[in-house]
N, C-alpha and C positions, 0 to 999 in steps of 0.2 A: 125396594132397595133405597137406602138413603142417598141423598144428593152428595156427590163427592166434589171436591174442589180441584182447581187446576193443579195445584202443587202435588196433590195426591196422584193425579194422572201422570204428571211428569215423572214422579218417583217410580210409579208402577212401570212406565215405559222404559225408564233407565234400568230398573231391576230386571225386567224381561230381557233386555239386550245383554246385560252383564251375565245373567245366568246361562246364556247361550254363547258367550264369548263372541258376540256380534259387534262389540264396540270397534273392533279393527276394521269392520266394513262400513261403519256409520260415519263416513267422511261427509263434509258438507256437499261435495259433488255427488256422491252416491245418494244421499238423502234427498236432494233436490230433484234428481232424476226419478227416484221412486215416487216422490210427491207428484211430479208431472204425470207419471203413468197412472197413478190412482185418480188424479183429477180427470184425466181422459176417460177412465173407466166410469167415473161419475157422470160425465157428459154423455156418454154412450146411452144411458137410460133416457135421455131427453132428445136425442139426435133427430128423430123423425116425428116428434110430437108437435102439435100446434101449441101456441101459447096457452090456449084454454085447456088443452089436454094436460099440459105440464103442471097445472094447478090441481088436477083431479087424478092422482095416481091410484091405481088399484093396490090392494094390500100387499100383494107379492112384489110389485115394483117398488112400493114405498119401503118395504123391508130391505130390498136390494140396495136402494138409494141410501138407506140408513147405514148399511154395512160399508158402503163406499165413503160416506161422510166420516165414519169412524176411521177408516184407513187414512184419509186425507188429514184428519186431525192428529192421528198418531204420528205420521211422518212430519207434519209441520211442527208439532210439539217437540219431537226428537231433534229436528234441525235447529230449532231455537235453543234447546238445551245444549247441544254440542257447540253452538256458537256463543253461548253465554248471553243470549238475548231474552229479555222478559217479554214474551209475546203480548201479554195483556197491556203492559205499559206502551209497547210499540203501537198497539191498536188505539189506545187512548191518545197517544201523541199524534197519530195519523188522523184521527177524528178532528183534532184541533186544527190541523193543516187543512183538512177538507172543509171545515166550517169557514175558513178564510177564503178558500177557493170557490166555494158554493154558498154565498150568502143567501139567506132565505128569500129576501126581497127579489133576487134575480133568478133563483133556482126553483122556487116552489112550483111544482107541476110542470117543470121544464127539464128535459133530459139532455140539454145541450152541454157539451164539454166545457169546462171552466175557461179555457182559453178562447172560446167563441162567445161567451156571455157578454152582454152589453149593459 
């Protein structure tokens, strides 16, 4: 299957919702609640794993995690679309902010939150 781009994904999600007349339900409030639920379902797969186990998922669990990642991405994409936010630009903008908060010389190999860095 050829790699598809983000605009194609956004259009496919929008068309999926339109075909089912679900736009009426896709308010920012409802979408963020659904996103939260899907994120919790993703976390559930890792809940009782050790850090080492979380890096070595069996095939069945990895497929289940992939499905949940898909759900999270769908709801996040739909939320951004409804709000008129370009999520890729938002991510690049946030990376610039993070680069200022976490300069390499203070953050490399260090998991300290930015407001505690010295």
